[in-house]
Steps between C-alpha positions, in 0.01 A plus 500: 500500500145447630315764301175426681637630829767752402315706238159669483210273392538417132650237273815426301484465124793433264762662725275794594314558825159665458286655775217746554570827678179620669615862474501478121213521254264208455640219281850647516768248594866539582777257413859443603778295337609177667793414276839630389562491126852482356568717195624354171780618272501333160282220643743434784460580872638840593750394766872439547757411765852643479760324716843614616769374735331700775134600473242473222231710333153364446282688251139446399206665331166421660183663628166418652248358254332763283151394398431551128160565339436131438570399860285781638209391281539145629497638853178690428341178371608318815348773721179485295475124549573516873269786591235488227588838349509597136865536384410831341406646840836413661790743529850410616800682636838387624590580859755772562831317516805617685696178524823432683743273318756267653725208419492210744827307514529171683655162516222247442302453819674783687356837594494748212708816508285795394674740257286813430525627143509868404328493162618854431848349460376230263407135533841378610653381825863446591548175690775404741739211440294286740173590327642440152476116512136523599420718197691263272309203642169681434594584140580130451153401617536434874195630684490700826842659447403838349157663488366830371230648722247780459302611806227760520185582694140504386342790689123524549312767691285330763243619751260374765186671628313396816147641533232463768169681532236377745340536841762411764265514801501121549879489472533774762267307728713186475818697572346623826338168597828311451696760696711607205430868552754528782771625266547590139729197455226263623250668273733473200570130568127424519428681172789324326371162617147589389628583153718186485206282609271656240262648758577846361476495123726739313531551126846464351594623153840410357694602192782278370528274804668721763787345691445347846695794643260754349198292604626488857556877502153578364327249728683631807423864420136419425467318831663797677251744344210269587625471860537878537134545407371213717703591809365855484152355569583224753764676709365538853156363404366211710135497398437380145183710488712814519633425152356680198251280317534485209868589469572510129867530408709492184867404506697515176875457465715414201864511403712402203858411423696367205568127519809362333524149362862394439555328167820317414604373155816299455666324208773239525789583265545124449182497287606783269730306270303180459543388139809717450872433537609666829854549364362761257405719796819468709796729426844546653692817581878516523462812711407417861155611604539637855292334767214730606477602862256293704428599860667256739228559757158559341287778639310414814147387408235765550235438765146449377180503706205282407164442667353159582123460534259208536213439255280317752409519872759293690284505815235293316750213480651513851826653376682638801808654339663569163875562497662657193866457408660693213876482490622617842166671578253313722159635602195350671169627367284684760211327676249631246729397210506848351751559215859480622806669348838329462824668396795308356786528254426155359292427192426148611173329585282564806494222757169451683453311827137451609408378850158371605329505841459120492878454472545451126736705284575550133788653304494635145670763286396762246728596211637854476345709219574853634126533580342480847417147610149368568468176698231273354325215690719237331811682628376440856434126464131526409343289224182595314229233471231546235172306509278504190149351509356674193457163325242407766291815473264387222357191673552574867331739735770486765850366562639492854804344658844556644862457394778425747864589449765266642852648475800276450737726692456775757203659322168556677196271473192671367136409427300705251122460501313600187146532369409578138362719373703746706369853430381364168842360412610139462872567549700586810866516596697520822856477627656226708822541694717240331838656588617360169547623144203280402210330679739300716226261610171336407134602477202277568135551584142421419201682357129453443301579185136602532342462153242732354148357495456137604782294636687426820822675600814311401827492690847496345852472634805695393799267534846616598621736230789739454314705239450866595227550238206269572202456267186334641297320235 
């Protein structure tokens, strides 16, 4: 489980996951158990396997980890150290748990059979004659034959607010001058591009990291409201001097939705009896235990719809097309690469096929997590290059040069010119189209140092390197 991507921002500590809920009081943290704990009876594990000539009964006593006073105090100390808070100011609460329990039965390496458990009937499960050997193998210490699983959702209330308040006269002028006032759709597309390019600055306020789906909904609605207002002024207007000046407007839209983070805890039965004699936990019944009914044909998987969005501007990198494949569902993202929905009964990974105008292509995949997918630059065959010249700042007035990228495969050559300081900074970064899961090529270049005070400029050469983080010194 990759906690960094599947759960809200936080950290794991001694089989607990701790995070901050922005809807709670200051310095209040929530925690969730990450482990299953087996109960003891007279210092022995609370479990048994009863065999018969037909089926078998597997019984256990276990629950999700319950944090005691000592562990919670240790957690408070850990929070205090991480976030520079006094332990006495921290309060904690466990998330509301409503876990589903299941046994997973399998032959080693094969797909697990999922057996839901009704806890109201006790912590027991009747196994078939074909499942019985797997349980016996697990009790005797063979891993990946029988697992106990708890699954539950962490639910956080999230929200996103988009806010804009300013004079839109100049924006209205540009809509008319570029001919985008011919229809509301043209007007909306121009405003969306202006926001994406940063020419129209909006203020965004988030609570608890809203999902990409909610962000897309809020952004789309906000753009729609903005377009309604703008089109009212530019519709049928050909002379920019007929526009109100100033034209102060305020657009405010927000929405919220609960976001669920699936959390899965599993425990291999093979680890339960380590240090004990397995024979003490296996019993035999002279009375046959009837095989339980298992559906011959499992229920048809339920369709699920997920959205796929892109975290960068594909048009900046000459991307011509992105094709998405999820199970039997295939979709091509629209020309403006707006979020695209896919519906499938699979729970497998998303396949991505990226095509470039210069003829290159790149394939990648994103794992299924039940959340909407977001395509990052690396998923499209782009590699981030970072150039750091801060070590030269003290003694040099200026650093200027260029770095050339030479791909090994079908990537695209690129030359990046740089001059430091750049807006007061001595660091820059950019992407190259490597069409590889790494740099997939070499970098070389040259640069000139202009010292402070007396001294002639000096020239240096950057030899072929495959490093993506370059430090000039």
